[in-house]
N, C-alpha and C positions, 0 to 999 in steps of 0.2 A: 504494500500499499504506499502511496506517495504522501510523505508527511507534509508537503505543501498543500495538500488537498485533504482536509480533515474528513474523516468518515461522519456522514450524517445519514441515518436510516430512519425509517418510520414504520410503525404498525398502524394500519388504517382500516379498522373493521367497520362494518355497517351494523348499527344497533338494532337488528331486525330479528335477533334470536340469541340464544346462549352461545358462549364460546365453546367450540368443540375441538377435538384433537388436531384437526387439520390447520385451523387458523391459529391455534395456540403455538403449534410447532413453528409456524411462520414468525410469530411474535418472538419466540425463543431464539431462533436463528438470527434475527435482526439484533436482538439484545446481546447475544453472544458476539456478533461481529463488531458492534460498537464497543463493547467491553474489552475485546481483545485488542483493539487499536486505539483505545482512549478516545473514542468518538462519542457522538450524541445519538441517543435513542429517544425518539419522540412519538407521542400517541395522538393520532388524528382520527376524527370520527367522520365517516362518509355517510351522512344521514339524509341524502337527497331523495331517497325512497320514502316519501311522506306517508304512504299508506301503511307501510310495514315497520317503520322505525318507531321505537317506543323509549321513553326515558328510562323505564325499568331495565331494559336491556343494556343501556349505557351504564347505568349504576352498577349492574351485575358485572359487566366486563371489567370496569375499574376495580371492583372488589376481587374478582378472580385474578387479575394481573398482580394486584398487590399481594394477594395470598401466595401466589407463586414466587413472589420476589422479583418479578420483572419490572423493576422500577424505571420510570421514564423521567428524564430531567427537563423535558419540554413538551407542551401539549395540553390537552384538557386537564383541568384541575391543577395545572402547574403554571400555565402561561408561557411567555417567551416572545421574543422580538418578531417572530414571523407569524404570529396569530392573526386573526382567531383560528382555532383548531377544529371547528365544526364547519362542514361545507355549507350548511344552511346560513351561516353567518358570513359567508364569503361571496354572496351572489354579485355584489357590485364589482368585485375583481373579475369574475367571469364575464360580466357584461362588458367591461372595459376591454378585455382581451379579445372577445368576440367582435367588438366594434373595430378594433385594430385589424384583425384579419379580414374583415369585410372591406375596410377602407383600402387595404393593400391588395385587394382582389385575390387573396389566398382563400377566401371563403365566399360563398354566394347563397342567395336565397332560393329556396326550392319550394314551389307552390303545389307540388303533387299531393293529392289527398291520400288518406290511408287506403281508401277503396281502390284508387289507381294503383298504388304500390302493391297492394295485395293481389290484384289482377295480374300485374306484370310478374309477380312472384310465382303465381299459379301457372302461367304460361311457360316460364322458364323450367319449372319443375316438370311440366308435361314434356318439354323437349329434353329432359334430363340434363339440364344445364345447372350450374351453381348459381343460386339466387344472388343477384347483386343489383344495385341501382344503376340504370342505364344512362344517366346523365342528361335526362330530358330537359332540365332547367338550367343546365350549365351555360347555354349560350343565349338566354333571353336577353334582348336588347335593353340597355339601361333605362330608356324611356318607358318601356312596357313594365319593367320592374317597379319604377317609381309609381306608375299609374296604378298597378295592382296593390302596392303597399298603401297608397293614399285611399283607395276604396275599401281597405281593411281585409283583403284576402289573407287568410292564414298561411303562414310559411315556416319552414324550418331553416336553420342555417347549416350548410354543408361545407366540409373542407374540399377545396379544389385540389384533388390528388394528381400529382404529376405522373406521366408515363415512366416506365422503367422498373428498376429493381429497388426494393427497400429491404434492408436487413440490419441485423445487430449481432454483436458478439456476446452470447450468453455465457456466464462464468461457470455454468454447469453443463449446458447442452452444446456449447460451441457456437459456431457461426450458423445463423438461420436466415435465409433470404426467401423472398417470394416476389412475384410480379405484382406491381401495384393494382393491376386490373382486378386482382382477387380481393382487394380491399374496397374497391369502388369509391364513392365519396361519402365518408361517414358523416352522420349528423352530429354537429357540435351543440346546437341549441334546439330544443323541441319547439313545436308551434305554440305551446303555452308559455314559453319564455324560460323554461327550466333547462339548465345545462345537462349534458349527458356525462356519464361516468368517465369516459376516456378523456374528455375535454377538461373536466374538473381535476382529474388526477394529474394531467400534465401541468396545469397552471399551479396546483398546489405543490407538486414536487419541484417545479422550477423556482417558485417564490420562497419555498422553505429550504432551498439549496440542498436538496436531497442528493447524496453522492451515489448511493446504491439502492436499487429497488430489489428486495428479496421477497418473493411471494410464490404461491403455488403455480404449478404449471398449467392450471386451468386459465391463467391469464396470458399464456403464450400468444393466443390469437389477438389479444388486445395490443400487444406490444408493437407490432408493425404499424397499427394506427397511430399509437402514441408517438412513435419515432417520427412519423410523418407530420404530426402536429408540432413537435419540437422543431422540425425542419422549417415548417411555415412560420414559426415564431423566431427563426434565426437563433435558436438556442441549442446548446450541446445537451443531449440526453444523458441521464445517469447511466451508471453500469447496471446491467440487469443480471439477476441470478434467479432462476425459476426451479422451485423444489418439486420433486417428483410426487406423484399421487400416493396417498396412504390407502392401502387395501386391507381387507379383513383376511383372517387366516384361509378363507375359502377362495381368495384371489379376486373377490368382488369389491367394488368401492365401498369404503367403510360407511356403515350406517348403524341405526339403532338396533337392527337385528343381530348385530355382533356384540351387544352389551353396551355398557355405559360409554358414551363418547363425549359428553359435555363436561367441562371443568366443574360446573355446579354439582353434577352427579358425583364426581370423584370426591369433591369436598364433603358431600353429604354422607358418603360411605366411609370416610376416614382414611383416604390416601394421604400420604405425606407429600408436601410440595417438592421436597428434595428428590423423592423417588420418581415423581411425574416428570420433573425436569430431566433427571438422569435418563429416564426411559425415552421421553420424546427426542432428546438430543441424538439418540442412537437410531432414530427412525430416519435414515437417509444420510447420516454422517458417521464416520468411524474415527476413533481416536488414533494417534500415531503409534501407540503400543498395541500390538495384536492381542486380542483376548481380553483387553481391559474393559470391564463393564460397570463396575461400581465407582461412580465419580461424583464428587460434590460439585455444585454449580460453579464455584470459583475455579476448580480444576478444569472443568469443561471450557470455561471462558478463556482460560490461559492457553489451552491447546486448540481452540476452534480455528478452523481454516476452511474457507469456501472450497479450496482445491480438493478437499476430502469429502465433499458432498457428492452423493452418488446419483447417477441418472435413473437407475432402475427403481420401480415403485417399492416403497417400504411396506412391510407387513406389520399390521398392528395385532399383536398377540396378547390377549388379555391374561392368559396363564403366565406369560413372561413378565408382564407388568406386576401381577400379584407376587411372583417370586422376588422381583426387585423391591416391591414395597415391603415385603416381609423381611428382606435383608436389611432395609433401612430401619424398620421398627426394631429389629433385634440389636442393631448397633446403637440405638438411641436409648439412653437411660430412661427408666420409668418416670423419674421426676420431671424429665424434660418433655415426655410424652403426655403427661397429665393435663396440662392446659388444653391441648388438642383433644384429648380423650374425655375430658370432663363432661361436655354436653351428652355424650353417649351414656355415661354412667348416671348423669342426672335424669335423663329421660327414662332410664330403667329403674329409677327409684333407689339407686345404690349409693349415691354420694349427694351431699348438699350442693346447691348451685353456687354458693359462695365459698371461696377459699377458707381453709382452717388449717393452721400449721400442723397440728397433731394428726388430723385426719388425712391431710395431703401427704405427709411423710409416710404414713401407712399405705395410702393408695398407691404411691410411687412404687413401693416395694411389692404391692400386689401385681401391679402392671409387669414388673420385672419377672414375677413368678410365672405369669400366664402368657406373656407376649410371644413366646416361641410358637404358639399354637394358632396364631391369627395371621390373615393375609391383609386385613385392614382394620382400622380402629373400632369400627362399629361392631366388630365381633368380640371385643374385649369384655363387655359386661357379661355375655353368655359364658365365656371361659372363667371369669371371676366368680360366677355362680357357685363354683366348687367350695368357696369359703362359706356359703350360706347353707349348705347341705341340702339334699334332696328332699321333697316331700315323699311319703311312702310309695307313691306310684312312680317316682323317678329313680328308684333304685335299679341299676341295670342288672341283667341276667348273670353276668360274671360275678358281681359282688354278691348277689343272692347265693349263688353256688358256693362261693368261699365261706359264707357264714352259715351254711345249711349242714355242713359236716360237723360231727362232734369235735374233731380236732380243731377246725377253724373257729368254731364257736367258743371252745375253751380259751384260745389265744385271745380272741376279741373281748371276752368277758373279763379276763384277767387284766387286759390292757385298760379297759374302761374303769375298772375298779381302782387301779393305781392312778389313773388320771383324776378321778373324783377326790383322791386323798392329796393331790398335789395343789400347790397354790399357783402362782404365775408360772406359765410354761415358756421356756426358751429352748433353743436348740440343744443345749447341754442337758437339760432336764428331760427333754424328749428322748435323747439317746440313752439316758440312764434308765428311764422307764422301760424302753424296749429291751434293754439288756436284762433288766429284772424279769421281764415276761419270758425271755428266751431261757433264762436259767430255771425259772419255775416250770415251764411247759416242755422243755427239751426240744422245742421247735427252732428251726433256723431256715435261712434263705426264703424262698417263696412261701413255704409253709408258715413262716412267721409274719413276713411283711404283707402278704397278699390279704389275710384276714384283717390286719390292722388298717390297711388302706380301705378295705371295703367297709369297715365299721366307721371310719372317719368321713368318708366321701360318698359312699353308696355307689362307687365306680370301681371297676376292675383296673383302671389305669388312670394316670394323671400326673400332676406336678410333684416335685420333690417334697416328701412329707416332713422332712427336717426343717424346711422353710415354711411349709404350709401351716403346720400346727402352731408354731409361735404366732403367725400372723392371724390365725383364727382366734387365738386366745387374746391377742392385743385388740383385734377388731371388736370382740365381745365387750370390751371396756370403753368403746368410743361411742358417742352419740350420733350414730348413723341413721339415716332415714328408714332403712331396713336393717333391723338388728342382726348381728352375726352371732349365732348360737355358740356358746363355749364348747370346746372340743368334747368334753365328757358328756354334755347334754345331748349334743347332736349324735354321738356314737351311741348313746343309750337309746335314743329315738329310732335310730336305724336298726339296731339289734331287735327292738320290740316289733318292728314292722316286718321282719324277716320270719 
């Protein structure tokens, strides 16, 4: 990158729905490129689709980007010297540039009605031709144009496209050229006076001094039109980099049938932003070190290079995302996960909504105990349910079998009796009690620990008992919304139910 030309990139979503995997990856790659080269990442809203744009979607996209940590230094909610950053606030700028193109004869008024254009399109399709505007209004004499304008005939403004080749060097796909006849004369301003996407986009990128346009390959067909608009404005276009399509595991375009795709859904299910960034960065980009998969956002930004972005479509694999999220959960201390997990525990009635030092310290250790069994944070309350003990119907068959034999019941009853005689339980006192049961019953190994686990949890398997038992004992002494039964009481209740 040329240090004399600072990197300025933008993410420019339309507030017509929730952010999904595809456009968030676009935002991420722009953020990474700016961060890698000390550039500027700005957020612009393209809200000219009045029927579908809604303020709630704009609020949500701001929240989602902030949650992911994709901070922007310029744009909506930040300001900057190149604002405003909503297209509906920039209509005067578009009118000014449209008037300039018209005055320089680089654009012209087109009086063709929608019905005429549709009929021409129908005939072209019948002849198996590519539909394009035929240029009917290109050569209307100026006097006739003035006369029709004066009498109020509706018109659009079209770019006067030159003959020949138009092309650009894409930083991912290489050189792409087409004959300009394939573009025809694109509309810049509609008959109602509203500017079109391609025209707004060029004016905004030009005035905001965008150096690189990084976006999905669905925009490839727009780029030739935009290059021609830059040319008409006697301006140098930015560098373009188009990102390949994201497909589902079945090779089809990613959609809701493949599972969660919006960032709002991922947030609601308790995915970590670090894991999502890590996973999305690897959809179409590869780090310099082969096989490297778990990377923090700062590490990715330090290594990011557009030259390592791949042309082939990226495959979104929910199972791989779950694995990555599970990895990030396991490497994050429970105390650090608690603020993110609290809403799930509160909704389940297991923790108070307001922080409490004693309860939070305990809850952090609970999360550490059970987090290895979850893919996302919304699963934590169910796993933490082991501390609350099952109701009689919740005892699993394996636990019932362990407590139904005379030998297993002898171990469990002796263990419970000793628990009832004990005061506060810690890891040391738990180990001592187990040793006493072992000496008294002569049982060891699975014949010792399996009945104990069954009596304490009602399950045949689960977390480490040496950690679980003290946590249960401590939790029984805390003012929790749903009380944790003391270990002895819960074990006695399970034994009575078998």
